[in-house]
FIKOL-609636 format. One record per residue (C-alpha): residue in one letter; y negated, x negated, z. Coordinates in steps of 0.001 Angstrom, whole numbers, plus 500000, padded with zeros to 6 digits. Layout:
# FIKOL-609636
AYXZ ...
This chain:
# FIKOL-609636
M757189219497887338 K756969216160885554 I759197215937882498 K760589212539881597 V760933211716877928 P763806209433877063 F762763206062875646 A764435206733872305 R762532209969871951 K759242208242872807 A760017205619870191 N760769208302867608 V757495210018868393 K755612206741867917 I757481205940864687 T756841209441863335 A753145209196864196 T752940205794862548 L754660207044859401 L752342210046859224 F749349207730859553 L750648205402856836 C751425208335854522 A747953209750855052 T746409206331854394 F748515205841851252 T747622209320849985 T743926208629850501 Q744198205289848716 A746138206908845860 Q743445209559845505 D740801206802845433 F742588205003842569 L740661205881839429 Y741332205215835763 G740957201526835037 D741327200270838587 A743445197131838833 L747091197506839808 P748606194791842038 D750044193048838960 A746958193441836761 P746112190312834748 K743102188301835850 L740470189583833422 A741271193252834097 E739105193210837227 R735725194893836918 G732663192735836466 D729654192195838704 H727466195015837381 T727400198554838693 V727586200950835765 G725212203671834678 V726172206382832203 R724239208939830201 T724880211441827427 L722796211478824246 N722721214010821419 L722012212571817979 V721527214050814510 H722553212193811364 K720403213828808726 D721307214614805120 Q725054214001805218 V727676215330802842 D729052218640804135 I732559217854802934 L734104220937804545 N732047223103802194 S732399221019799030 K733542222955795971 E734452221826792462 G733114218349793040 K729743219558794315 D728803218257797764 P726239220231799784 M724269218379802457 Y723727219074806144 D722419217523809349 R725429216204811263 A725222216499815060 L726903213843817191 T727231213526820965 I727623210041822420 E728174208588825872 V726437205354826858 W727647203079829670 Y725435200166830705 P724694197716833550 S722585199586836090 E720409199121839152 A722663201388841241 P723682199688844533 A727126198159844544 N728162199726847845 K728052203319846610 T731250205223845897 A731955206595842431 T730005209759841754 V730341210521838062 S732539213403836905 Y733673213586833288 E734241217089831906 E737064217210829375 V739570219584827793 M743195219413826717 G744534221239823701 T743376221658820132 R740839224213818945 G742381227050816943 D745975226272817926 S747482229191819852 L750301226948821085 R747806224491822547 P744805226417823906 L741873224524825371 V742370223758829072 P739281222407830873 F739679219644833431 S737529216962835035 F738130213470836369 K736050210924838240 G734807207571837112 R733183204529838672 A729750204978837139 Y726484206632838143 R725011209389836036 D721574208499834590 A721153205430836810 A718234203127836004 P719259200397833518 K719384196815834754 A716891194687832866 N718030191648830917 K715716189276829026 V717885189075825911 G719687192404826226 Y723413193028826424 P725845192882823492 L726597196301822032 I730095197779821764 I730808200993819832 V734006202931820624 S735625205425818228 H738421207790819365 G741431209162817481 Y742087212517815816 V741943214501817966 G740192212936820951 S736809212569822580 R734250210105823860 Y735998210206827254 L739434209167825992 M739079205510827068 T736802205520830122 Y739028202918831810 L737810200528829115 T734224201663828554 E733354201444832264 N735123198101832621 L733272196494829713 A729908197826830867 S730521196272834293 K730874192922832510 G727477193055830845 Y727780195180827698 V726117198361826505 V729108200493825513 V728732203605823369 S731561206062822737 I731229208725820043 D732341212351819960 H733155212526816246 T732256216041815102 D735226217929813550 S737584215450815222 T737464216258818961 F739724218411821123 K737000221069821128 D736084221213817449 A739024219799815466 N738629220760811824 A740047219954808407 F741107216305808062 Q738806215432805152 S735836215426807513 T737475212723809635 L738434210701806554 L734888210684805220 N732755210620808348 R734515208206810654 A733032204988809265 K729712206664808523 D729377207892812120 I730029204387813456 K727388202816811219 F724841205475812127 V725391205050815863 I725137201258815588 N721754201530813900 T720488204249816241 I721410202436819454 A720127199121818113 E716791200836817513 K716722202628820876 G717698199447822699 G715224197195820926 S712403195535822810 S709715197547820989 S711392200908821645 K709985203477824049 D713452204833824804 Q714999204473828260 L717346201887826754 S714410199759825570 G715188196047825790 M718790196678826829 V720604195891823572 D721323192547821945 S721876194040818500 E722717190666816945 N726024190688818813 I727996193863818185 G731661194709818654 I733376197813817257 V736480199293818885 G738580202078817374 Y741812203868818169 S744051205479815511 M741543207213813198 G738922205201815044 G740858202101813970 Y740798203432810404 G737028203677810748 V736213200331812362 L738307198405809854 N736272199936807027 V732990199207808805 G734238195665809379 G734882195034805679 A738267196533804728 G737286198795801845 Y739497201760801020 S741812201602797999 D741273203467794743 G744446205374795577 M742743206593798731 T739653207742796852 A741841209588794324 F743761211307797139 F740498212289798807 G739268213801795563 Q742443215855795226 M742201217277798744 T738496218138798407 G738419219678794956 G736994216635793232 S734541215111795720 T733752211430795165 A731860211076798441 I734288208538799908 S733981206177796918 A730977204551798615 L733475203140801146 A735952201830798549 A736629198136797992 S736148198592794231 N732580199816794729 A730265196860794106 E727780198249796612 Y730337198525799417 Q730453194845800424 K726652194780800536 Q726886197322803372 I728869195049805721 D726743194536808822 P726340190827809730 R725460191802813298 I729074192872813876 K730849189852815318 A734189191345816414 V736533194229815583 V739238195764817802 A741686198186816169 F744132200038818413 A747010201514816380 P744892201885813212 W746072204687810943 G746399204637807168 M748378201698805808 E751564203692805238 R749477206322803403 G747992203846800943 V744529203697802528 W744346199924801943 D745660197487799386 A745522193686799253 T742000193693797827 G740664195985800525 L742255194077803394 A741016190768802015 G737485192067802581 L737947192049806360 K736432188754807472 K735374189586811018 P737463188264813927 T739844191132814675 L742189192074817516 F744928194552816632 V746806196342819417 A750018198221818632 G753330199574819841 D756309198409817806 Q757733201947817843 D754528203610816612 D755608206779814795 I752085207877813830 S750525204805812209 G753771202900811684 Y754341199323812754 E756164197035810291 K754714198790807218 G751660200030809079 I749725198092811722 K751587194799811363 A751176195012807578 I747403195368808034 Y747408192327810326 E749355190301807777 G747220191494804859 A743843190718806439 V744171187115805283 N740476186267805486 A740044187215809148 D740798185201812265 R743047187783813863 Y745358188615816750 L748106191199817082 L749009192293820613 T752248194288820514 Y753732196376823310 K757473196440822750 N759066199914822879 A755631201551822903 R754667204225820430 H751142205246819417 N749345205768822746 V748377202176823478 A744691202963824008 P744005206176826050 N743463206858829735 P746551207872831745 P747557211564831557 P745344213768833738 A746981215648836607 E746558218886834648 A748869217562831923 L751720217528834448 Q751633221276834973 P754782223150833899 G754452225394830870 L752021223213828932 H752967221898825505 I754586218457825860 D751969217021823500 E749281217517826159 Y751151214887828171 Y751988212742825161 R748383212762824016 Y748004210090826699 A751369208866827961 E753819206290826662 P757542207009827149 S758483203437828181 W755306202084829756 D753092202825832737 Q749804203770831086 R747838202172833922 K749510198840833207 I748679199116829509 N745074199919830485 N744859196788832655 I746336194574829934 N743898196008827382 Q741001195293829743 H742209191720830103 F742583190953826418 L739437192762825268 T737458190887827918 A738792187626826508 F738429188531822829 L735019190220822964 G733685187670825451 T734650184897823051 H732913186417820021 L729992188324821539 K729046186035824407 G730386182643823369 A732490182448826540 D735509180160826737 Y738555182382827171 A740858180279825006 Q743414179827827774 Y744044183596827855 L744376183940824083 D746374180770823453 V749725181898824855 P753329181879823608 V754035184630821086 E756805186079823249 S755708187067826747 N759310186876827979 E759433183194827066 K756932182081829697 D754402183697832048 W751207184206830087 N748018182615831418 G746126185040833640 F749236187096834461 K750919187075837845 P754410185521837931 R757098187718836351 S754572190371835204 S754020189494831520 T757165190972830003 G757772193113826940 M754853191943824790 E753992189715821848 L750657188121820936 R750454186780817400 H747514184780816065 A746640183926812468 K743617181994811303 A741628183011808274 A742935181701804954 G742171178026804477 V741594177330808173 N743898174819809839 M745536176315812939 K745184172942814705 Q741412172931814410 
């Protein structure tokens, strides 16, 4: 017997099949969307560059460092400080390959029973241990420093993106400051800037033309950018020239039983300014910590003379905004500087989006808020950061002309910013101040 199907039923079957196909396609595309990929409204410079990206892990040892966690009565023992770093770089991997790298990470904080370590992994658009792509003059070097606590994988959306645009990008696991090994805060206070300097020098040596390392010839060490988030921002500002205040050194001595180890990084130390590295051409400080705690004073901030991009949320309740990040921006009078502000954002203006594991019920809310912003889509923040860091670092490390993307109205609601799709540049400010004595019209 032949059964006739009414037309309406046939149509419903076709519509249902079509919807199932579209849902399956959408689900596949959603699964293929990785950290840092451009959303439909991503600004122009957020797109990845022309290079495929290689990535490798290196283990370094910074010899003969102050073992501040074991200092007693003003006596500082020494130790060899181990550091793990991740290096992203332009590679010879073919452009038509799919992403293969998997980053192994954890949530939680070591030693906290309320926040036990929870392993997870996520994929990136890079190729593990791929052959580096040769370049006659090398690629500018960018060092990335995470917050407390964090890890070298906290900002892969940015590290991969910059490497695809022709940079060697190095992110540090700061010992005693990661999810896995978080320890007493004095180690982070002392070692953050010192770690950054050590990694700069080590990678510059490994990437030099006379090196026998796999990175030989890859690094243009005369053009270096340093990028830090939260405690990483605290570190890069010091490396860039903002010496710590005497109040900070006194506080450090009190918390360590009299150690003076941090005085080498103080603005009042005559030797400190001699340590400022002329190869560093640009500084990026995401939500830098410390101003509200007296880490800097006017003298210290006046020592920052490198072009600097600050990125902040105006509701930052960790580093502070008006008396914190914005006060640093205003006090760094000798630097050509920008302040990008996300309105209604708090502290998390730099990390990757929350991993899927952070959405599981029963986890401490801070596992989610280690990454997420309450009023912003983290993926949109990531794209905007990619855009502005491409413009800022490209200007100072490559001599590229990105002025049209940096010369925009202060208020993004006033007019569509250059490089942004119509109606997409809302809820932000971009302030710009020239170094003291420089005419803004020049």
